[in-house]
Residue, then its C-alpha position, 0 to 999 in steps of 0.5 A: x094163092x094157087x100153085x099155078x098162080x104162084x109159079x107164073x107170077x115168080x116166073x113174071x117177076x124173074x123174066x127181068x133178071x137178066x144178062x144185062x141187068x146182072x152184068x151192070x150190077x155185078x150180080x151172078x144168077x147161079x140158078x133161077x129155078x121156081x121156087x129158088x133164086x140163087x144169086x152172088x154180089x160181086x164188086x171190086x173191094x166188096x167181099x162177095x156175097x151169095x144168097x138163096x131166096x126161097x119164093x114158094x107161096x110168092x107173093x102171099x109170103x115174102x121170099x125166104x132168105x139164106x146168106x151164104x158163103x161164095x161157095x153156097x154153104x149157109x153163112x154161119x159168122x157174119x161180121x158187123x155191119x153198120x147198114x143194119x140189114x144184115x142181122x148176125x143172129x141167130x134167127x130163132x126160126x133157122x138158127x143162121x144170121x139173117x136179112x132184117x128188112x122188109x120183104x124178108x120172110x125171117x124179117x116178117x116172122x121175127x118177133x120183134x117185127x111179127x107187127x110189121x105185116x107183109x101185106x103192108x108192103x106186098x106188091x109195092x115196086x120195092x117188094x117185088x122180087x128184083x125190088x127185094x134183091x136191089x134192095x139187099x144189094x145196095x145195102x151190102x154195097x153200103x156196108x164194111x168190106 
């Protein structure tokens, strides 16, 4: 896809990640600047989670999603999580824990999932940028502390 088209699609999808939605969900958007989104999830009684989504080549490729500490450093140790979405890893490319779900570049490039093609879900409402962030947030809410 042409770089200008990728950036325009990114802008169209991220314009919905506004202050009202973020306040209602406990999200903090630290940065939304093509091709990056850096956000945190916060809720009472929960350990905050910060993410950086790299959406270069959106939506030909799913975003690469890096789990981070509240200060924005790469998360290197992940406690067990019963949802199965947060994988302790390490991922063979990043050597870090990763988001193991459809819609994450790390999932689709992991040797266990290379036959689960991004094209099979790309473009559906659950796999927009906002849909992917929402799925990760829901998994975080269901996890342990």
